[in-house]
A tleap script that builds the chain and sets N, CA, C and O, in Angstrom:
source leaprc.protein.ff14SB
mol = sequence {
  NMET SER THR THR ALA LEU GLU SER LEU CYS
  GLU ARG LEU CYS ALA ALA VAL ALA ALA GLY
  ASP LEU ASP ALA VAL VAL ASP LEU TYR ALA
  ALA ASP ALA VAL VAL SER LEU ALA HIE GLY
  ARG GLU ALA ALA GLY SER ALA ALA ILE ARG
  ALA ALA TRP ALA ALA ALA LEU ALA SER GLY
  LEU ASP LEU THR GLY GLY GLY VAL SER SER
  THR ARG VAL VAL VAL CYS GLY ALA LEU ALA
  MET THR SER ALA THR GLY SER ASP GLY VAL
  VAL ARG THR GLN VAL ALA ARG LEU VAL ASP
  GLY ARG TRP THR TRP TRP ARG ASP GLY SER
  HIE LEU ALA HIE VAL GLU LEU PRO PRO ALA
  GLY GLU VAL GLY VAL GLU VAL GLY ALA GLU
  VAL GLY ALA GLU VAL ALA LEU GLU VAL CALA
}
set mol.1.N position { -42.237 29.585 68.958 }
set mol.1.CA position { -41.879 28.185 69.107 }
set mol.1.C position { -43.157 27.353 69.181 }
set mol.1.O position { -44.086 27.685 69.917 }
set mol.2.N position { -43.189 26.277 68.417 }
set mol.2.CA position { -44.343 25.388 68.419 }
set mol.2.C position { -44.395 24.614 69.736 }
set mol.2.O position { -43.367 24.178 70.254 }
set mol.3.N position { -45.584 24.453 70.257 }
set mol.3.CA position { -45.754 23.705 71.516 }
set mol.3.C position { -46.352 22.322 71.266 }
set mol.3.O position { -46.743 21.644 72.216 }
set mol.4.N position { -46.430 21.894 70.013 }
set mol.4.CA position { -47.057 20.613 69.674 }
set mol.4.C position { -46.418 19.446 70.423 }
set mol.4.O position { -47.131 18.591 70.949 }
set mol.5.N position { -45.092 19.396 70.481 }
set mol.5.CA position { -44.416 18.297 71.177 }
set mol.5.C position { -44.767 18.293 72.661 }
set mol.5.O position { -44.933 17.229 73.258 }
set mol.6.N position { -44.880 19.459 73.248 }
set mol.6.CA position { -45.261 19.560 74.658 }
set mol.6.C position { -46.706 19.150 74.866 }
set mol.6.O position { -47.018 18.425 75.810 }
set mol.7.N position { -47.581 19.605 74.000 }
set mol.7.CA position { -48.999 19.282 74.128 }
set mol.7.C position { -49.249 17.789 74.001 }
set mol.7.O position { -50.199 17.264 74.581 }
set mol.8.N position { -48.405 17.107 73.250 }
set mol.8.CA position { -48.623 15.678 73.032 }
set mol.8.C position { -48.076 14.795 74.151 }
set mol.8.O position { -48.359 13.597 74.168 }
set mol.9.N position { -47.300 15.350 75.088 }
set mol.9.CA position { -46.725 14.511 76.144 }
set mol.9.C position { -47.808 13.754 76.928 }
set mol.9.O position { -47.681 12.549 77.140 }
set mol.10.N position { -48.860 14.444 77.355 }
set mol.10.CA position { -49.919 13.775 78.128 }
set mol.10.C position { -50.659 12.745 77.286 }
set mol.10.O position { -50.982 11.658 77.766 }
set mol.11.N position { -50.925 13.088 76.039 }
set mol.11.CA position { -51.610 12.147 75.161 }
set mol.11.C position { -50.753 10.910 74.917 }
set mol.11.O position { -51.263 9.790 74.894 }
set mol.12.N position { -49.443 11.117 74.736 }
set mol.12.CA position { -48.534 9.991 74.541 }
set mol.12.C position { -48.458 9.135 75.795 }
set mol.12.O position { -48.374 7.910 75.708 }
set mol.13.N position { -48.488 9.778 76.973 }
set mol.13.CA position { -48.482 9.012 78.216 }
set mol.13.C position { -49.746 8.161 78.318 }
set mol.13.O position { -49.666 6.973 78.631 }
set mol.14.N position { -50.890 8.745 78.061 }
set mol.14.CA position { -52.148 7.994 78.130 }
set mol.14.C position { -52.125 6.796 77.190 }
set mol.14.O position { -52.561 5.707 77.563 }
set mol.15.N position { -51.623 6.987 75.981 }
set mol.15.CA position { -51.543 5.899 75.002 }
set mol.15.C position { -50.583 4.811 75.471 }
set mol.15.O position { -50.877 3.622 75.344 }
set mol.16.N position { -49.425 5.220 76.017 }
set mol.16.CA position { -48.442 4.251 76.487 }
set mol.16.C position { -48.969 3.461 77.682 }
set mol.16.O position { -48.761 2.251 77.764 }
set mol.17.N position { -49.646 4.133 78.604 }
set mol.17.CA position { -50.226 3.447 79.766 }
set mol.17.C position { -51.307 2.472 79.304 }
set mol.17.O position { -51.357 1.334 79.771 }
set mol.18.N position { -52.168 2.909 78.396 }
set mol.18.CA position { -53.231 2.034 77.882 }
set mol.18.C position { -52.653 0.798 77.197 }
set mol.18.O position { -53.233 -0.286 77.269 }
set mol.19.N position { -51.501 0.965 76.529 }
set mol.19.CA position { -50.862 -0.153 75.839 }
set mol.19.C position { -49.970 -0.975 76.766 }
set mol.19.O position { -49.486 -2.037 76.375 }
set mol.20.N position { -49.749 -0.492 77.994 }
set mol.20.CA position { -48.853 -1.174 78.918 }
set mol.20.C position { -47.403 -1.098 78.471 }
set mol.20.O position { -46.614 -1.985 78.795 }
set mol.21.N position { -47.036 -0.059 77.735 }
set mol.21.CA position { -45.705 0.093 77.156 }
set mol.21.C position { -44.802 0.884 78.104 }
set mol.21.O position { -44.723 2.109 78.018 }
set mol.22.N position { -44.124 0.172 79.007 }
set mol.22.CA position { -43.270 0.790 80.018 }
set mol.22.C position { -42.144 1.606 79.393 }
set mol.22.O position { -41.836 2.694 79.877 }
set mol.23.N position { -41.527 1.103 78.328 }
set mol.23.CA position { -40.436 1.843 77.683 }
set mol.23.C position { -40.920 3.192 77.159 }
set mol.23.O position { -40.231 4.201 77.305 }
set mol.24.N position { -42.100 3.210 76.553 }
set mol.24.CA position { -42.642 4.469 76.024 }
set mol.24.C position { -42.966 5.439 77.161 }
set mol.24.O position { -42.786 6.646 77.005 }
set mol.25.N position { -43.438 4.933 78.294 }
set mol.25.CA position { -43.728 5.795 79.448 }
set mol.25.C position { -42.434 6.430 79.948 }
set mol.25.O position { -42.361 7.649 80.103 }
set mol.26.N position { -41.428 5.621 80.198 }
set mol.26.CA position { -40.162 6.108 80.758 }
set mol.26.C position { -39.472 7.063 79.790 }
set mol.26.O position { -38.783 7.985 80.228 }
set mol.27.N position { -39.640 6.864 78.496 }
set mol.27.CA position { -39.018 7.720 77.494 }
set mol.27.C position { -39.554 9.153 77.524 }
set mol.27.O position { -38.927 10.050 76.962 }
set mol.28.N position { -40.686 9.382 78.161 }
set mol.28.CA position { -41.252 10.725 78.267 }
set mol.28.C position { -40.551 11.567 79.326 }
set mol.28.O position { -40.773 12.776 79.399 }
set mol.29.N position { -39.705 10.941 80.150 }
set mol.29.CA position { -39.036 11.619 81.258 }
set mol.29.C position { -37.554 11.826 80.975 }
set mol.29.O position { -36.914 10.989 80.338 }
set mol.30.N position { -37.009 12.947 81.452 }
set mol.30.CA position { -35.569 13.197 81.392 }
set mol.30.C position { -34.861 12.175 82.288 }
set mol.30.O position { -35.460 11.637 83.219 }
set mol.31.N position { -33.597 11.918 82.002 }
set mol.31.CA position { -32.833 10.935 82.783 }
set mol.31.C position { -32.745 11.308 84.254 }
set mol.31.O position { -32.642 10.425 85.107 }
set mol.32.N position { -32.782 12.604 84.569 }
set mol.32.CA position { -32.681 13.052 85.960 }
set mol.32.C position { -34.018 13.574 86.495 }
set mol.32.O position { -34.049 14.377 87.427 }
set mol.33.N position { -35.104 13.117 85.906 }
set mol.33.CA position { -36.437 13.568 86.324 }
set mol.33.C position { -36.791 13.050 87.714 }
set mol.33.O position { -36.185 12.107 88.221 }
set mol.34.N position { -37.786 13.693 88.311 }
set mol.34.CA position { -38.318 13.289 89.612 }
set mol.34.C position { -39.831 13.167 89.482 }
set mol.34.O position { -40.492 14.053 88.941 }
set mol.35.N position { -40.370 12.059 89.983 }
set mol.35.CA position { -41.806 11.812 89.954 }
set mol.35.C position { -42.302 11.694 91.387 }
set mol.35.O position { -41.773 10.907 92.172 }
set mol.36.N position { -43.317 12.476 91.724 }
set mol.36.CA position { -43.918 12.388 93.059 }
set mol.36.C position { -44.729 11.103 93.175 }
set mol.36.O position { -45.466 10.724 92.264 }
set mol.37.N position { -44.571 10.447 94.320 }
set mol.37.CA position { -45.321 9.236 94.631 }
set mol.37.C position { -46.216 9.511 95.837 }
set mol.37.O position { -46.100 10.555 96.479 }
set mol.38.N position { -47.089 8.592 96.135 }
set mol.38.CA position { -47.978 8.737 97.288 }
set mol.38.C position { -47.170 8.828 98.583 }
set mol.38.O position { -46.036 8.353 98.655 }
set mol.39.N position { -47.758 9.432 99.583 }
set mol.39.CA position { -47.192 9.548 100.927 }
set mol.39.C position { -45.906 10.365 100.974 }
set mol.39.O position { -45.047 10.125 101.822 }
set mol.40.N position { -45.771 11.338 100.057 }
set mol.40.CA position { -44.631 12.238 100.085 }
set mol.40.C position { -43.335 11.653 99.582 }
set mol.40.O position { -42.287 12.284 99.716 }
set mol.41.N position { -43.370 10.470 99.008 }
set mol.41.CA position { -42.147 9.865 98.470 }
set mol.41.C position { -41.916 10.339 97.048 }
set mol.41.O position { -42.814 10.903 96.423 }
set mol.42.N position { -40.720 10.114 96.538 }
set mol.42.CA position { -40.384 10.490 95.174 }
set mol.42.C position { -39.543 9.409 94.523 }
set mol.42.O position { -38.780 8.714 95.194 }
set mol.43.N position { -39.684 9.273 93.222 }
set mol.43.CA position { -38.813 8.409 92.424 }
set mol.43.C position { -37.934 9.348 91.616 }
set mol.43.O position { -38.437 10.123 90.803 }
set mol.44.N position { -36.629 9.287 91.830 }
set mol.44.CA position { -35.686 10.182 91.167 }
set mol.44.C position { -34.776 9.394 90.238 }
set mol.44.O position { -34.135 8.430 90.657 }
set mol.45.N position { -34.722 9.806 88.972 }
set mol.45.CA position { -33.874 9.141 87.989 }
set mol.45.C position { -34.613 8.049 87.232 }
set mol.45.O position { -35.650 7.553 87.674 }
set mol.46.N position { -34.061 7.691 86.092 }
set mol.46.CA position { -34.723 6.744 85.192 }
set mol.46.C position { -35.025 5.391 85.811 }
set mol.46.O position { -36.116 4.857 85.609 }
set mol.47.N position { -34.082 4.819 86.564 }
set mol.47.CA position { -34.309 3.490 87.141 }
set mol.47.C position { -35.460 3.513 88.150 }
set mol.47.O position { -36.308 2.621 88.147 }
set mol.48.N position { -35.486 4.521 89.000 }
set mol.48.CA position { -36.553 4.616 90.002 }
set mol.48.C position { -37.897 4.916 89.341 }
set mol.48.O position { -38.927 4.389 89.762 }
set mol.49.N position { -37.890 5.753 88.316 }
set mol.49.CA position { -39.130 6.072 87.599 }
set mol.49.C position { -39.637 4.827 86.884 }
set mol.49.O position { -40.837 4.555 86.893 }
set mol.50.N position { -38.742 4.073 86.268 }
set mol.50.CA position { -39.133 2.817 85.608 }
set mol.50.C position { -39.774 1.866 86.618 }
set mol.50.O position { -40.818 1.279 86.333 }
set mol.51.N position { -39.168 1.708 87.780 }
set mol.51.CA position { -39.706 0.792 88.793 }
set mol.51.C position { -41.078 1.248 89.285 }
set mol.51.O position { -41.982 0.430 89.456 }
set mol.52.N position { -41.232 2.551 89.511 }
set mol.52.CA position { -42.519 3.072 89.978 }
set mol.52.C position { -43.605 2.853 88.933 }
set mol.52.O position { -44.708 2.413 89.256 }
set mol.53.N position { -43.288 3.164 87.678 }
set mol.53.CA position { -44.274 2.976 86.620 }
set mol.53.C position { -44.542 1.494 86.366 }
set mol.53.O position { -45.672 1.121 86.051 }
set mol.54.N position { -43.519 0.640 86.498 }
set mol.54.CA position { -43.734 -0.801 86.332 }
set mol.54.C position { -44.741 -1.295 87.362 }
set mol.54.O position { -45.638 -2.075 87.043 }
set mol.55.N position { -44.585 -0.836 88.597 }
set mol.55.CA position { -45.532 -1.229 89.651 }
set mol.55.C position { -46.927 -0.679 89.359 }
set mol.55.O position { -47.925 -1.373 89.555 }
set mol.56.N position { -46.992 0.559 88.895 }
set mol.56.CA position { -48.289 1.170 88.588 }
set mol.56.C position { -48.981 0.432 87.447 }
set mol.56.O position { -50.179 0.161 87.524 }
set mol.57.N position { -48.242 0.106 86.395 }
set mol.57.CA position { -48.828 -0.615 85.269 }
set mol.57.C position { -49.245 -2.023 85.673 }
set mol.57.O position { -50.301 -2.503 85.261 }
set mol.58.N position { -48.420 -2.682 86.476 }
set mol.58.CA position { -48.745 -4.038 86.927 }
set mol.58.C position { -49.989 -4.058 87.809 }
set mol.58.O position { -50.699 -5.063 87.868 }
set mol.59.N position { -50.249 -2.949 88.491 }
set mol.59.CA position { -51.427 -2.893 89.364 }
set mol.59.C position { -52.698 -2.557 88.586 }
set mol.59.O position { -53.784 -2.494 89.163 }
set mol.60.N position { -52.561 -2.338 87.259 }
set mol.60.CA position { -53.731 -2.061 86.434 }
set mol.60.C position { -54.116 -0.596 86.379 }
set mol.60.O position { -55.267 -0.269 86.091 }
set mol.61.N position { -53.172 0.288 86.650 }
set mol.61.CA position { -53.439 1.721 86.628 }
set mol.61.C position { -54.083 2.150 85.311 }
set mol.61.O position { -53.621 1.785 84.230 }
set mol.62.N position { -55.147 2.924 85.421 }
set mol.62.CA position { -55.799 3.519 84.253 }
set mol.62.C position { -55.806 5.020 84.452 }
set mol.62.O position { -56.622 5.552 85.204 }
set mol.63.N position { -54.900 5.696 83.780 }
set mol.63.CA position { -54.764 7.144 83.910 }
set mol.63.C position { -55.644 7.918 82.957 }
set mol.63.O position { -55.888 9.110 83.146 }
set mol.64.N position { -56.109 7.251 81.954 }
set mol.64.CA position { -56.698 7.968 80.838 }
set mol.64.C position { -57.930 8.769 81.222 }
set mol.64.O position { -58.114 9.871 80.705 }
set mol.65.N position { -58.773 8.269 82.097 }
set mol.65.CA position { -59.981 8.996 82.451 }
set mol.65.C position { -60.785 9.341 81.215 }
set mol.65.O position { -61.494 10.347 81.181 }
set mol.66.N position { -60.669 8.497 80.197 }
set mol.66.CA position { -61.387 8.758 78.962 }
set mol.66.C position { -60.589 9.599 77.984 }
set mol.66.O position { -61.081 9.890 76.894 }
set mol.67.N position { -59.385 9.997 78.332 }
set mol.67.CA position { -58.555 10.772 77.419 }
set mol.67.C position { -58.284 12.171 77.936 }
set mol.67.O position { -58.770 12.557 78.999 }
set mol.68.N position { -57.514 12.917 77.187 }
set mol.68.CA position { -57.152 14.293 77.537 }
set mol.68.C position { -58.149 15.228 76.858 }
set mol.68.O position { -58.294 15.211 75.635 }
set mol.69.N position { -58.838 16.046 77.663 }
set mol.69.CA position { -59.819 16.955 77.072 }
set mol.69.C position { -59.225 18.309 76.714 }
set mol.69.O position { -59.707 18.970 75.795 }
set mol.70.N position { -58.179 18.733 77.431 }
set mol.70.CA position { -57.508 19.990 77.083 }
set mol.70.C position { -56.098 19.999 77.644 }
set mol.70.O position { -55.822 19.390 78.677 }
set mol.71.N position { -55.214 20.695 76.953 }
set mol.71.CA position { -53.817 20.810 77.374 }
set mol.71.C position { -53.412 22.270 77.303 }
set mol.71.O position { -53.745 22.978 76.353 }
set mol.72.N position { -52.688 22.709 78.320 }
set mol.72.CA position { -52.151 24.058 78.341 }
set mol.72.C position { -50.641 23.976 78.506 }
set mol.72.O position { -50.123 23.115 79.218 }
set mol.73.N position { -49.948 24.882 77.839 }
set mol.73.CA position { -48.489 24.891 77.883 }
set mol.73.C position { -48.020 26.321 78.108 }
set mol.73.O position { -48.501 27.250 77.459 }
set mol.74.N position { -47.070 26.493 79.039 }
set mol.74.CA position { -46.414 27.778 79.254 }
set mol.74.C position { -44.924 27.524 79.086 }
set mol.74.O position { -44.341 26.724 79.818 }
set mol.75.N position { -44.303 28.206 78.120 }
set mol.75.CA position { -42.886 28.000 77.819 }
set mol.75.C position { -42.084 29.210 78.263 }
set mol.75.O position { -42.472 30.354 78.025 }
set mol.76.N position { -40.949 28.937 78.918 }
set mol.76.CA position { -40.016 29.982 79.321 }
set mol.76.C position { -38.617 29.466 78.999 }
set mol.76.O position { -37.988 28.804 79.824 }
set mol.77.N position { -38.142 29.768 77.813 }
set mol.77.CA position { -36.835 29.282 77.384 }
set mol.77.C position { -36.837 27.773 77.221 }
set mol.77.O position { -37.640 27.217 76.472 }
set mol.78.N position { -35.918 27.109 77.939 }
set mol.78.CA position { -35.791 25.659 77.842 }
set mol.78.C position { -36.622 24.923 78.887 }
set mol.78.O position { -36.495 23.708 79.036 }
set mol.79.N position { -37.478 25.658 79.616 }
set mol.79.CA position { -38.387 25.043 80.583 }
set mol.79.C position { -39.823 25.328 80.175 }
set mol.79.O position { -40.116 26.344 79.545 }
set mol.80.N position { -40.700 24.425 80.541 }
set mol.80.CA position { -42.112 24.627 80.229 }
set mol.80.C position { -42.955 23.937 81.289 }
set mol.80.O position { -42.527 22.967 81.915 }
set mol.81.N position { -44.163 24.458 81.477 }
set mol.81.CA position { -45.139 23.797 82.328 }
set mol.81.C position { -46.194 23.213 81.403 }
set mol.81.O position { -46.732 23.908 80.541 }
set mol.82.N position { -46.485 21.937 81.589 }
set mol.82.CA position { -47.573 21.313 80.854 }
set mol.82.C position { -48.675 21.003 81.854 }
set mol.82.O position { -48.414 20.512 82.952 }
set mol.83.N position { -49.881 21.287 81.471 }
set mol.83.CA position { -51.027 21.049 82.330 }
set mol.83.C position { -52.140 20.491 81.461 }
set mol.83.O position { -52.584 21.147 80.519 }
set mol.84.N position { -52.591 19.288 81.770 }
set mol.84.CA position { -53.638 18.650 80.973 }
set mol.84.C position { -54.814 18.298 81.864 }
set mol.84.O position { -54.644 17.830 82.990 }
set mol.85.N position { -55.999 18.528 81.343 }
set mol.85.CA position { -57.221 18.139 82.032 }
set mol.85.C position { -57.770 16.914 81.337 }
set mol.85.O position { -58.013 16.927 80.131 }
set mol.86.N position { -57.964 15.857 82.101 }
set mol.86.CA position { -58.526 14.639 81.545 }
set mol.86.C position { -60.034 14.744 81.464 }
set mol.86.O position { -60.641 15.636 82.057 }
set mol.87.N position { -60.626 13.835 80.732 }
set mol.87.CA position { -62.077 13.791 80.638 }
set mol.87.C position { -62.713 13.538 82.000 }
set mol.87.O position { -63.900 13.795 82.201 }
set mol.88.N position { -61.907 13.031 82.936 }
set mol.88.CA position { -62.381 12.794 84.300 }
set mol.88.C position { -62.351 14.070 85.143 }
set mol.88.O position { -62.765 14.055 86.302 }
set mol.89.N position { -61.859 15.183 84.562 }
set mol.89.CA position { -61.810 16.464 85.259 }
set mol.89.C position { -60.559 16.684 86.081 }
set mol.89.O position { -60.371 17.770 86.630 }
set mol.90.N position { -59.690 15.677 86.181 }
set mol.90.CA position { -58.461 15.797 86.955 }
set mol.90.C position { -57.429 16.578 86.140 }
set mol.90.O position { -57.208 16.290 84.964 }
set mol.91.N position { -56.796 17.574 86.781 }
set mol.91.CA position { -55.753 18.365 86.136 }
set mol.91.C position { -54.407 17.813 86.581 }
set mol.91.O position { -54.158 17.650 87.776 }
set mol.92.N position { -53.549 17.527 85.622 }
set mol.92.CA position { -52.224 16.997 85.902 }
set mol.92.C position { -51.195 17.975 85.343 }
set mol.92.O position { -51.238 18.333 84.166 }
set mol.93.N position { -50.264 18.405 86.207 }
set mol.93.CA position { -49.293 19.427 85.818 }
set mol.93.C position { -47.874 18.901 86.012 }
set mol.93.O position { -47.566 18.250 87.010 }
set mol.94.N position { -47.015 19.199 85.029 }
set mol.94.CA position { -45.624 18.780 85.068 }
set mol.94.C position { -44.735 19.924 84.589 }
set mol.94.O position { -45.206 20.898 84.000 }
set mol.95.N position { -43.440 19.781 84.858 }
set mol.95.CA position { -42.439 20.700 84.316 }
set mol.95.C position { -41.638 19.910 83.296 }
set mol.95.O position { -41.151 18.816 83.583 }
set mol.96.N position { -41.506 20.477 82.100 }
set mol.96.CA position { -40.737 19.838 81.036 }
set mol.96.C position { -39.471 20.642 80.783 }
set mol.96.O position { -39.389 21.830 81.094 }
set mol.97.N position { -38.493 19.964 80.213 }
set mol.97.CA position { -37.225 20.608 79.904 }
set mol.97.C position { -36.813 20.234 78.490 }
set mol.97.O position { -36.974 19.088 78.069 }
set mol.98.N position { -36.281 21.205 77.762 }
set mol.98.CA position { -35.804 20.990 76.396 }
set mol.98.C position { -34.315 20.684 76.445 }
set mol.98.O position { -33.515 21.507 76.890 }
set mol.99.N position { -33.950 19.491 75.982 }
set mol.99.CA position { -32.544 19.096 75.926 }
set mol.99.C position { -32.296 18.503 74.547 }
set mol.99.O position { -32.996 17.586 74.116 }
set mol.100.N position { -31.296 19.037 73.863 }
set mol.100.CA position { -30.940 18.557 72.525 }
set mol.100.C position { -32.153 18.525 71.594 }
set mol.100.O position { -32.323 17.584 70.819 }
set mol.101.N position { -32.989 19.551 71.676 }
set mol.101.CA position { -34.135 19.672 70.788 }
set mol.101.C position { -35.321 18.792 71.120 }
set mol.101.O position { -36.259 18.710 70.327 }
set mol.102.N position { -35.309 18.133 72.266 }
set mol.102.CA position { -36.387 17.217 72.643 }
set mol.102.C position { -36.962 17.607 74.000 }
set mol.102.O position { -36.221 17.799 74.964 }
set mol.103.N position { -38.288 17.722 74.070 }
set mol.103.CA position { -38.963 18.011 75.336 }
set mol.103.C position { -39.232 16.720 76.083 }
set mol.103.O position { -39.768 15.765 75.521 }
set mol.104.N position { -38.854 16.697 77.360 }
set mol.104.CA position { -39.193 15.581 78.246 }
set mol.104.C position { -39.595 16.159 79.591 }
set mol.104.O position { -39.212 17.274 79.946 }
set mol.105.N position { -40.372 15.383 80.331 }
set mol.105.CA position { -40.747 15.847 81.663 }
set mol.105.C position { -39.547 15.750 82.583 }
set mol.105.O position { -38.785 14.784 82.552 }
set mol.106.N position { -39.403 16.779 83.401 }
set mol.106.CA position { -38.298 16.855 84.351 }
set mol.106.C position { -38.832 16.724 85.772 }
set mol.106.O position { -38.138 16.219 86.654 }
set mol.107.N position { -40.061 17.176 85.997 }
set mol.107.CA position { -40.696 17.092 87.319 }
set mol.107.C position { -42.168 16.770 87.123 }
set mol.107.O position { -42.917 17.563 86.552 }
set mol.108.N position { -42.574 15.608 87.596 }
set mol.108.CA position { -43.967 15.171 87.468 }
set mol.108.C position { -44.534 15.026 88.873 }
set mol.108.O position { -44.230 14.075 89.592 }
set mol.109.N position { -45.352 15.979 89.238 }
set mol.109.CA position { -45.920 15.971 90.587 }
set mol.109.C position { -47.328 15.456 90.648 }
set mol.109.O position { -47.984 15.591 91.681 }
set mol.110.N position { -47.831 14.855 89.552 }
set mol.110.CA position { -49.249 14.520 89.583 }
set mol.110.C position { -49.646 13.132 89.113 }
set mol.110.O position { -50.635 12.602 89.620 }
set mol.111.N position { -48.953 12.518 88.192 }
set mol.111.CA position { -49.442 11.261 87.635 }
set mol.111.C position { -49.470 10.104 88.628 }
set mol.111.O position { -50.414 9.313 88.614 }
set mol.112.N position { -48.474 9.987 89.481 }
set mol.112.CA position { -48.431 8.883 90.445 }
set mol.112.C position { -48.569 9.346 91.891 }
set mol.112.O position { -48.485 8.527 92.806 }
set mol.113.N position { -48.779 10.631 92.113 }
set mol.113.CA position { -48.794 11.176 93.470 }
set mol.113.C position { -49.922 10.614 94.335 }
set mol.113.O position { -49.809 10.589 95.561 }
set mol.114.N position { -50.997 10.168 93.712 }
set mol.114.CA position { -52.126 9.643 94.488 }
set mol.114.C position { -52.389 8.176 94.198 }
set mol.114.O position { -53.454 7.652 94.523 }
set mol.115.N position { -51.402 7.508 93.579 }
set mol.115.CA position { -51.547 6.100 93.228 }
set mol.115.C position { -50.909 5.252 94.318 }
set mol.115.O position { -49.733 5.420 94.638 }
set mol.116.N position { -51.679 4.355 94.877 }
set mol.116.CA position { -51.142 3.430 95.878 }
set mol.116.C position { -50.437 2.301 95.141 }
set mol.116.O position { -51.088 1.438 94.552 }
set mol.117.N position { -49.112 2.304 95.172 }
set mol.117.CA position { -48.350 1.253 94.521 }
set mol.117.C position { -48.353 0.013 95.398 }
set mol.117.O position { -48.469 0.114 96.619 }
set mol.118.N position { -48.225 -1.166 94.779 }
set mol.118.CA position { -48.194 -2.402 95.568 }
set mol.118.C position { -47.037 -2.388 96.554 }
set mol.118.O position { -46.034 -1.712 96.326 }
set mol.119.N position { -47.173 -3.139 97.662 }
set mol.119.CA position { -46.084 -3.203 98.651 }
set mol.119.C position { -44.800 -3.737 98.026 }
set mol.119.O position { -44.831 -4.424 97.005 }
set mol.120.N position { -43.679 -3.411 98.651 }
set mol.120.CA position { -42.377 -3.892 98.187 }
set mol.120.C position { -42.409 -5.406 98.073 }
set mol.120.O position { -43.009 -6.092 98.900 }
set mol.121.N position { -41.755 -5.918 97.036 }
set mol.121.CA position { -41.687 -7.354 96.842 }
set mol.121.C position { -42.782 -7.893 95.942 }
set mol.121.O position { -42.613 -8.961 95.355 }
set mol.122.N position { -43.900 -7.192 95.814 }
set mol.122.CA position { -44.962 -7.625 94.912 }
set mol.122.C position { -44.696 -7.060 93.531 }
set mol.122.O position { -44.016 -6.042 93.397 }
set mol.123.N position { -45.212 -7.692 92.525 }
set mol.123.CA position { -45.060 -7.329 91.114 }
set mol.123.C position { -43.616 -6.995 90.745 }
set mol.123.O position { -43.381 -6.154 89.879 }
set mol.124.N position { -42.646 -7.645 91.392 }
set mol.124.CA position { -41.255 -7.494 91.017 }
set mol.124.C position { -40.628 -6.158 91.333 }
set mol.124.O position { -39.641 -5.784 90.700 }
set mol.125.N position { -41.163 -5.427 92.288 }
set mol.125.CA position { -40.599 -4.127 92.627 }
set mol.125.C position { -40.143 -4.128 94.077 }
set mol.125.O position { -40.888 -4.523 94.975 }
set mol.126.N position { -38.929 -3.688 94.293 }
set mol.126.CA position { -38.380 -3.551 95.635 }
set mol.126.C position { -38.304 -2.080 95.988 }
set mol.126.O position { -37.865 -1.278 95.164 }
set mol.127.N position { -38.710 -1.706 97.168 }
set mol.127.CA position { -38.586 -0.329 97.617 }
set mol.127.C position { -37.339 -0.231 98.459 }
set mol.127.O position { -37.173 -0.977 99.423 }
set mol.128.N position { -36.455 0.693 98.099 }
set mol.128.CA position { -35.180 0.827 98.786 }
set mol.128.C position { -35.273 1.718 100.008 }
set mol.128.O position { -36.364 2.052 100.470 }
set mol.129.N position { -34.128 2.095 100.517 }
set mol.129.CA position { -34.052 2.902 101.734 }
set mol.129.C position { -34.563 4.308 101.479 }
set mol.129.O position { -34.260 4.919 100.455 }
set mol.130.N position { -35.327 4.803 102.408 }
set mol.130.CA position { -35.891 6.137 102.284 }
set mol.130.C position { -34.882 7.172 102.778 }
set mol.130.O position { -34.259 6.995 103.824 }
set mol.131.N position { -34.731 8.244 102.018 }
set mol.131.CA position { -33.849 9.343 102.388 }
set mol.131.C position { -34.667 10.614 102.304 }
set mol.131.O position { -34.971 11.083 101.207 }
set mol.132.N position { -35.027 11.175 103.436 }
set mol.132.CA position { -35.887 12.354 103.428 }
set mol.132.C position { -37.196 12.025 102.751 }
set mol.132.O position { -37.868 11.063 103.124 }
set mol.133.N position { -37.570 12.823 101.747 }
set mol.133.CA position { -38.819 12.591 101.015 }
set mol.133.C position { -38.596 11.689 99.810 }
set mol.133.O position { -39.547 11.338 99.112 }
set mol.134.N position { -37.328 11.306 99.556 }
set mol.134.CA position { -37.050 10.492 98.386 }
set mol.134.C position { -36.984 9.026 98.770 }
set mol.134.O position { -36.595 8.680 99.886 }
set mol.135.N position { -37.365 8.176 97.843 }
set mol.135.CA position { -37.238 6.747 98.060 }
set mol.135.C position { -36.689 6.150 96.784 }
set mol.135.O position { -37.152 6.475 95.691 }
set mol.136.N position { -35.713 5.286 96.913 }
set mol.136.CA position { -35.142 4.644 95.756 }
set mol.136.C position { -35.929 3.372 95.464 }
set mol.136.O position { -36.111 2.541 96.354 }
set mol.137.N position { -36.385 3.216 94.265 }
set mol.137.CA position { -37.103 2.011 93.854 }
set mol.137.C position { -36.196 1.245 92.911 }
set mol.137.O position { -35.578 1.832 92.023 }
set mol.138.N position { -36.116 -0.052 93.099 }
set mol.138.CA position { -35.281 -0.867 92.230 }
set mol.138.C position { -36.118 -2.012 91.700 }
set mol.138.O position { -36.941 -2.576 92.421 }
set mol.139.N position { -35.907 -2.356 90.436 }
set mol.139.CA position { -36.577 -3.502 89.852 }
set mol.139.C position { -35.923 -4.742 90.406 }
set mol.139.O position { -34.700 -4.877 90.357 }
set mol.140.N position { -36.726 -5.656 90.935 }
set mol.140.CA position { -36.190 -6.894 91.547 }
set mol.140.C position { -35.806 -7.882 90.484 }
set mol.140.O position { -35.339 -8.977 90.798 }
savepdb mol mol.pdb
quit
């Protein structure tokens, strides 16, 4: 099985972030994906992931670190681990899932995990009620 689509996920994310293209960023994630946020919180599902990334993009987030210097992929059936090292030396690892012939990230524990998002109410993002380690984010 070719891993080209998996290898390009990080590169596509970097390009989408650089272009400020929120739709392209969110399209890289499965509808039921979970993204780790700072302070042990999580954004679960497309709406929460969109809100988290909207806040990150509005705050001027630059993930590229000069680009992706290497990508590694481990595939096990319809699941895969993608791990990319940026030119900044930071390794970012995610779990992808194959659904209807398309790879999307299902669990992203690294892209926003150390990003301080703006407080609720700023840049049009509301932070909802916290439930355990999860937090619901809604676009205001």
